[in-house]
C-alpha positions in Angstrom: -54.4 -58.1 120.9 -51.7 -58.0 118.3 -49.4 -61.2 117.7 -46.7 -61.9 115.0 -47.2 -64.5 112.4 -44.7 -67.0 114.1 -46.5 -66.6 117.4 -49.7 -66.9 115.9 -48.8 -70.3 114.2 -47.4 -71.6 117.2 -50.2 -70.5 119.5 -53.3 -70.4 117.1 -55.5 -73.0 119.1 -54.9 -70.9 122.5 -55.5 -67.6 120.7 -59.1 -68.4 119.4 -60.3 -70.6 122.1 -60.8 -70.7 125.7 -61.8 -73.8 127.9 -62.6 -75.3 124.6 -65.1 -72.6 123.6 -64.5 -70.4 120.8 -63.9 -66.9 121.6 -62.2 -65.2 118.5 -62.9 -65.3 114.9 -60.2 -64.7 112.6 -60.9 -63.0 109.3 -59.0 -61.5 106.6 -58.4 -57.5 106.9 -60.5 -55.3 104.6 -59.2 -51.7 104.4 -62.2 -49.2 104.9 -63.1 -47.6 101.8 -61.9 -43.9 101.4 -64.4 -41.4 100.8 -63.7 -38.7 98.1 -63.6 -34.9 99.9 -66.7 -32.9 98.9 -69.2 -35.3 98.6 -71.5 -32.8 100.1 -70.5 -30.1 98.0 -73.7 -28.1 96.2 -76.0 -30.2 98.5 -76.2 -27.9 101.5 -77.5 -24.4 101.3 -76.6 -21.7 103.8 -77.4 -18.2 104.0 -75.2 -15.4 102.7 -75.1 -13.8 106.0 -74.1 -16.7 108.1 -71.2 -15.0 109.7 -72.6 -11.6 110.0 -72.3 -10.0 113.4 -76.3 -10.0 114.0 -76.2 -13.8 113.5 -73.3 -14.1 115.8 -75.3 -12.1 118.4 -78.3 -14.0 118.1 -76.4 -17.5 118.3 -74.7 -16.2 121.5 -78.0 -15.0 122.9 -79.4 -18.4 122.3 -76.6 -20.2 124.0 -76.0 -17.7 126.8 -79.5 -16.4 127.6 -80.5 -17.7 131.3 -84.2 -16.9 130.8 
């Protein structure tokens, strides 16, 4: 639920409690850390022929074979 500051100030007790029991915890927003692109660079090895027609045919056979 989103409320503006004026509404939150005037209805704070009803926003965080229901029938006298705490139902919400108001905490400070912390933005997630932005991870730099390329974190896995040079850490993953793949074959030079990963996109060859033979490899594509083998993958298609593995997915489409009904044996």
